[in-house]
C-alpha positions as CSV (number, residue, x, y, z in Angstrom):
1,M,24.1,11.9,-29.7
2,T,21.3,12.4,-27.3
3,N,22.2,12.4,-23.7
4,R,19.2,11.3,-21.8
5,K,20.7,11.5,-18.5
6,S,21.6,15.1,-18.8
7,E,18.2,15.9,-20.3
8,F,16.7,14.2,-17.2
9,M,18.8,16.2,-14.9
10,D,18.0,19.5,-16.7
11,L,14.2,18.9,-16.3
12,V,14.8,18.2,-12.6
13,A,16.7,21.5,-12.4
14,G,13.8,23.3,-14.1
15,K,15.4,23.6,-17.5
16,T,13.6,22.9,-20.7
17,T,16.4,21.9,-23.0
18,V,13.9,19.2,-24.0
19,P,10.1,19.7,-23.6
20,F,9.8,16.5,-21.6
21,L,10.9,12.9,-21.2
22,T,8.6,9.8,-21.3
23,A,8.3,6.6,-19.4
24,A,5.8,4.0,-18.2
25,W,6.0,1.0,-16.0
26,Q,4.1,-2.1,-15.2
27,H,4.2,-5.4,-13.3
28,F,5.3,-8.6,-15.1
29,N,3.0,-11.2,-13.4
30,G,4.5,-14.6,-13.2
31,H,8.0,-13.2,-14.0
32,E,8.7,-11.4,-10.7
33,N,10.5,-13.9,-8.5
34,D,13.6,-14.7,-10.5
35,P,16.0,-11.8,-10.8
36,E,17.3,-12.7,-14.2
37,D,13.8,-13.3,-15.6
38,F,12.5,-10.2,-14.1
39,A,15.4,-8.1,-15.3
40,Q,15.1,-9.4,-18.8
41,R,11.2,-8.6,-18.8
42,T,12.0,-5.1,-17.8
43,I,14.7,-4.7,-20.4
44,D,12.4,-6.0,-23.1
45,F,9.6,-3.6,-22.0
46,V,11.9,-0.6,-21.9
47,E,13.6,-1.4,-25.2
48,K,10.3,-2.0,-27.0
49,W,9.0,1.5,-26.3
50,D,12.5,3.1,-25.9
51,W,11.5,4.9,-22.6
52,D,13.7,7.8,-21.8
53,W,14.2,6.7,-18.1
54,V,13.6,3.4,-16.2
55,K,11.7,2.8,-13.1
56,I,12.4,-0.7,-12.0
57,N,9.0,-2.0,-10.9
58,P,9.6,-5.2,-8.8
59,R,6.7,-7.2,-7.1
60,A,5.0,-5.0,-4.6
61,T,5.3,-7.6,-1.9
62,Y,9.1,-7.8,-1.7
63,H,9.4,-5.2,1.1
64,S,7.6,-7.3,3.7
65,E,9.2,-10.4,2.4
66,I,12.4,-9.1,3.7
67,W,11.0,-9.5,7.3
68,G,9.4,-12.9,6.6
69,S,6.0,-12.4,5.2
70,T,5.1,-15.0,2.5
71,Y,3.3,-14.8,-0.8
72,D,2.2,-17.2,-3.5
73,P,4.1,-16.3,-6.6
74,D,1.7,-18.3,-8.8
75,E,-1.5,-16.6,-7.7
76,Y,-2.4,-13.0,-8.0
77,G,-5.2,-11.0,-6.8
78,P,-8.3,-10.7,-9.0
79,H,-8.1,-6.9,-9.3
80,D,-4.4,-5.9,-8.5
81,P,-1.1,-7.4,-9.8
82,I,-0.2,-8.4,-6.2
83,Q,0.7,-11.9,-5.2
84,K,-1.6,-13.7,-2.7
85,Q,-0.6,-13.4,0.9
86,L,0.1,-16.7,2.7
87,S,1.3,-15.3,6.0
88,A,2.2,-12.0,7.7
89,I,5.2,-11.6,9.9
90,I,3.1,-9.4,12.2
91,E,0.0,-11.5,13.2
92,K,-1.0,-9.4,16.2
93,P,-0.1,-5.9,17.1
94,T,2.6,-6.9,19.7
95,D,4.5,-8.8,17.0
96,V,5.7,-5.3,15.9
97,R,8.7,-6.1,18.1
98,K,9.7,-8.8,15.6
99,I,10.7,-6.1,13.0
100,G,14.4,-5.8,13.5
101,R,17.2,-4.5,11.4
102,I,18.2,-6.8,8.5
103,A,21.6,-6.8,7.1
104,I,21.9,-7.3,3.2
105,E,24.1,-10.4,3.6
106,D,21.4,-12.0,5.7
107,S,18.6,-11.3,3.3
108,P,18.0,-13.4,0.2
109,V,15.2,-11.0,-0.9
110,L,17.5,-7.9,-0.8
111,Q,20.2,-9.8,-2.6
112,E,17.7,-11.0,-5.2
113,H,16.6,-7.4,-5.9
114,L,20.1,-6.0,-5.9
115,K,21.0,-8.6,-8.6
116,G,18.1,-7.7,-10.8
117,A,18.8,-4.0,-10.4
118,T,22.4,-4.5,-11.3
119,I,21.6,-6.2,-14.5
120,I,19.0,-3.6,-15.5
121,G,21.3,-0.7,-14.6
122,E,24.2,-2.2,-16.4
123,H,22.1,-2.7,-19.6
124,F,20.7,1.0,-19.6
125,Q,23.9,3.0,-18.9
126,D,22.5,5.7,-21.3
127,R,19.5,6.8,-19.2
128,I,18.5,7.2,-15.7
129,V,17.5,4.1,-13.8
130,V,15.8,4.1,-10.4
131,M,14.6,1.3,-8.1
132,T,11.3,1.3,-6.4
133,L,11.0,1.1,-2.7
134,F,8.2,1.9,-0.2
135,S,8.4,4.1,2.8
136,P,9.1,2.5,6.1
137,L,5.6,3.2,7.3
138,S,4.2,1.4,4.2
139,V,6.6,-1.5,4.8
140,L,5.4,-1.8,8.5
141,M,1.8,-1.9,7.4
142,Q,2.6,-4.5,4.7
143,C,4.3,-6.7,7.3
144,A,1.1,-6.7,9.2
145,G,-1.0,-7.7,6.1
146,M,-2.6,-4.4,6.1
147,S,-3.7,-2.4,3.0
148,L,-1.5,0.5,1.9
149,Y,-4.6,2.0,0.3
150,K,-7.5,2.8,2.6
151,G,-10.5,0.5,2.1
152,D,-8.6,-2.0,-0.2
153,P,-8.7,-5.7,0.7
154,I,-5.4,-7.6,0.7
155,Y,-5.8,-10.9,-1.1
156,G,-5.2,-13.6,1.3
157,S,-4.9,-11.5,4.4
158,T,-6.7,-12.4,7.6
159,T,-5.5,-9.3,9.5
160,D,-8.3,-8.1,11.9
161,F,-6.6,-5.0,13.3
162,G,-5.8,-1.6,12.0
163,I,-3.4,1.3,12.3
164,K,-4.7,2.3,15.7
165,E,-3.7,-1.1,17.3
166,L,-0.5,-1.5,15.2
167,I,0.8,2.1,15.5
168,L,-1.2,4.6,17.4
169,D,-1.8,2.5,20.5
170,Q,1.9,1.6,20.9
171,P,3.8,4.5,19.4
172,E,7.2,3.7,20.9
173,A,7.2,0.1,19.8
174,A,5.9,1.2,16.3
175,K,8.7,3.8,16.0
176,Q,11.4,1.3,17.0
177,A,10.1,-1.1,14.2
178,L,10.1,1.9,11.8
179,Q,13.6,2.8,12.7
180,N,14.8,-0.8,12.2
181,I,13.1,-0.8,8.7
182,T,14.8,2.6,8.0
183,D,18.2,1.4,9.0
184,T,17.7,-1.7,6.7
185,Y,16.7,0.5,3.9
186,V,19.5,3.0,4.4
187,D,22.0,0.2,3.7
188,Y,19.9,-1.0,0.9
189,V,19.8,2.4,-0.8
190,K,23.6,2.8,-0.4
191,A,24.1,-0.6,-2.1
192,L,21.7,0.4,-4.9
193,V,23.6,3.6,-5.9
194,T,27.1,2.4,-5.1
195,P,28.9,2.1,-8.5
196,R,29.1,-1.5,-9.9
197,E,32.9,-1.5,-9.8
198,Q,32.7,-0.8,-6.0
199,G,30.3,-3.8,-5.5
200,G,27.0,-1.9,-5.8
201,A,24.1,-2.0,-8.3
202,G,25.3,1.2,-9.9
203,L,21.8,2.8,-10.2
204,D,21.1,6.5,-10.7
205,G,18.8,6.7,-7.7
206,I,15.6,5.6,-6.2
207,F,11.7,5.8,-6.8
208,F,10.4,6.3,-3.2
209,A,6.7,5.7,-2.7
210,V,4.7,6.6,0.3
211,T,1.9,4.4,-1.4
212,G,-1.5,5.5,0.0
213,T,-0.4,6.4,3.4
214,A,-0.8,10.2,2.7
215,S,-4.1,9.8,0.9
216,N,-7.8,9.6,1.6
217,N,-7.4,10.5,5.3
218,Y,-5.6,7.3,6.1
219,F,-3.5,9.2,8.5
220,T,-3.9,12.8,9.7
221,K,-1.1,15.2,8.8
222,A,0.1,15.2,12.4
223,E,0.2,11.3,12.4
224,F,2.0,11.3,9.1
225,D,4.5,13.8,10.2
226,E,5.2,11.7,13.3
227,F,5.2,8.2,11.9
228,S,6.4,8.7,8.3
229,R,8.2,11.9,7.6
230,P,11.2,11.4,9.9
231,F,12.0,7.9,8.6
232,D,11.3,9.1,5.0
233,M,14.0,11.7,5.3
234,Q,16.6,9.2,6.4
235,V,15.9,6.9,3.5
236,L,16.0,9.8,1.0
237,A,19.3,11.1,2.6
238,A,20.9,7.8,2.1
239,A,20.7,8.4,-1.7
240,E,22.7,11.6,-1.1
241,D,23.0,13.5,-4.4
242,K,21.4,10.8,-6.4
243,V,18.0,11.0,-8.3
244,K,15.1,10.7,-5.9
245,V,11.8,10.3,-7.7
246,F,8.8,10.5,-5.2
247,H,5.3,9.1,-5.4
248,T,2.1,9.6,-3.4
249,C,-0.7,7.5,-4.5
250,R,-4.6,7.5,-5.0
251,M,-7.1,10.2,-4.3
252,D,-6.6,13.2,-2.1
253,S,-2.9,12.2,-1.9
254,H,-1.5,15.6,-0.7
255,P,1.6,16.1,-2.9
256,E,1.8,19.5,-1.3
257,W,3.0,17.8,1.9
258,F,6.2,16.9,0.1
259,S,7.3,20.2,-1.4
260,D,10.0,20.5,1.2
261,Y,11.2,16.8,0.9
262,P,14.8,16.5,-0.7
263,I,13.4,15.0,-4.0
264,S,14.1,15.4,-7.7
265,A,10.6,15.0,-9.1
266,I,7.1,14.1,-7.8
267,H,4.4,11.8,-9.2
268,W,0.8,11.7,-8.2
269,D,-2.4,10.9,-9.9
270,Q,-3.7,14.0,-11.4
271,F,-6.9,12.3,-12.4
272,M,-8.1,11.2,-9.0
273,R,-10.5,13.2,-6.7
274,D,-9.2,16.0,-4.7
275,N,-5.7,15.9,-6.3
276,P,-4.2,19.0,-8.1
277,A,-3.6,19.1,-11.8
278,I,-0.1,18.5,-13.2
279,T,0.3,22.3,-13.7
280,E,0.2,22.9,-9.9
281,D,3.4,24.6,-8.8
282,L,4.9,22.5,-6.0
283,G,8.3,23.6,-6.6
284,V,9.4,20.2,-7.8
285,T,9.2,19.0,-11.4
286,P,6.0,17.0,-11.9
287,I,5.5,13.6,-13.5
288,G,2.1,12.5,-15.1
289,G,-0.2,13.5,-17.8
290,V,-2.4,10.6,-18.7
291,N,-4.8,8.5,-16.6
292,F,-3.1,5.1,-16.0
293,T,-6.3,3.2,-16.2
294,L,-6.8,4.1,-19.8
295,F,-3.9,1.9,-20.7
296,A,-5.8,-1.3,-20.0
297,S,-6.0,-3.5,-23.1
298,D,-9.7,-2.5,-23.4
299,G,-9.1,1.1,-22.6
300,D,-10.4,4.0,-24.6
301,V,-7.6,5.0,-26.9
302,S,-9.3,8.2,-28.0
303,L,-9.2,9.4,-24.3
304,V,-5.5,8.7,-24.2
305,K,-4.9,10.9,-27.2
306,K,-7.2,13.6,-25.8
307,Q,-5.5,13.6,-22.4
308,L,-2.1,13.7,-24.1
309,N,-3.0,16.7,-26.2
310,E,-4.5,18.5,-23.1
311,T,-1.3,17.8,-21.1
312,L,1.1,18.9,-23.8
313,K,-0.9,22.0,-24.2
314,E,-1.1,22.8,-20.5
315,C,2.6,22.1,-19.8
316,D,4.0,23.8,-22.9
317,G,7.1,25.6,-21.9
318,K,7.2,24.0,-18.4
319,P,9.6,21.3,-17.4
320,F,7.8,18.0,-16.7
321,F,8.0,14.3,-17.2
322,L,5.3,12.6,-19.3
323,A,3.9,9.3,-17.8
324,P,0.8,7.5,-16.9
325,S,-0.5,8.6,-13.5
326,C,0.4,5.2,-11.9
327,T,1.5,1.7,-12.8
328,I,-0.2,0.8,-16.0
329,P,-2.4,-2.4,-16.1
330,T,-1.0,-5.8,-17.0
331,P,-1.7,-6.5,-19.8
332,A,-1.6,-3.0,-21.4
333,S,-2.8,-1.6,-24.8
334,D,0.1,-1.4,-27.3
335,E,-2.0,1.2,-29.2
336,S,-2.1,3.5,-26.2
337,L,1.5,3.0,-25.4
338,A,2.5,3.9,-28.8
339,L,0.6,7.1,-28.5
340,L,2.4,7.9,-25.3
341,R,5.8,7.1,-26.9
342,S,5.1,9.2,-30.0
343,A,4.0,12.3,-28.2
344,R,7.5,13.9,-28.4
345,K,8.1,12.8,-32.0
């Protein structure tokens, strides 16, 4: 009987007992705010394609909802699967002092996501299941209604200040807020990976995303090392020896910055400008292989096949995880997903 958990860990360790494992993930627009509905949508999607491991992909806004930002669950942005922002907890830079440590028992949002994660983890005990959470720096910016990707608008946001006013001009206040977010997430991560029989969600680990904060010169390396790295390390440490999948998003996303992070695998978009190929040796097992945009319902299936063939050839004999280069569009092409799923057969 195939043991996909041990196969996953072998790939993390650099072994090729299997050539690769495959997964994909997407948002379930309109089904993201009820934990049981969301869990069932996730289960159905994973079972339909029999993915080898599971990235739980909750609504992107839940991180700032923990601190009080609000969104419209019935209205999504015209280009991204993100709910319309109604209000941001940080309305002006000095509001950064509103960001305190939140206990799980005081947070309906954290409780909701732990419930959904528990349902999904219990269903897929035969494979690795990880929960998505953003870096503390990403969360702080989201709490201020700021884009996590340089130059992208936030649907519904009226924020008229940037990282200079929020963070760089008040570094100590920003760091205190970042620490409070970190402390909240340390407790959350521990609850996610605590066994179900001990009251936790029983997951195998986390999918930790620095979003676009390391990309496209949003922050300098020195700024990132000051305002992200110390807090990232604390959240990752909370997962202890569990799986820690890492993601840095968009163009020029500097995956090399994270070679010394305590992570199990690293995912970046190998098809965007100024990013290295999947064959780049970063000292960590890579994830990727096909441009995520090609999985749109009107995407070019022939290009999916071409990129799959190229990736399999380039990575032959090397441990890697086959996946789209980011979250696939909603809706996605069944034909393209079928090609991805059949690559190992």
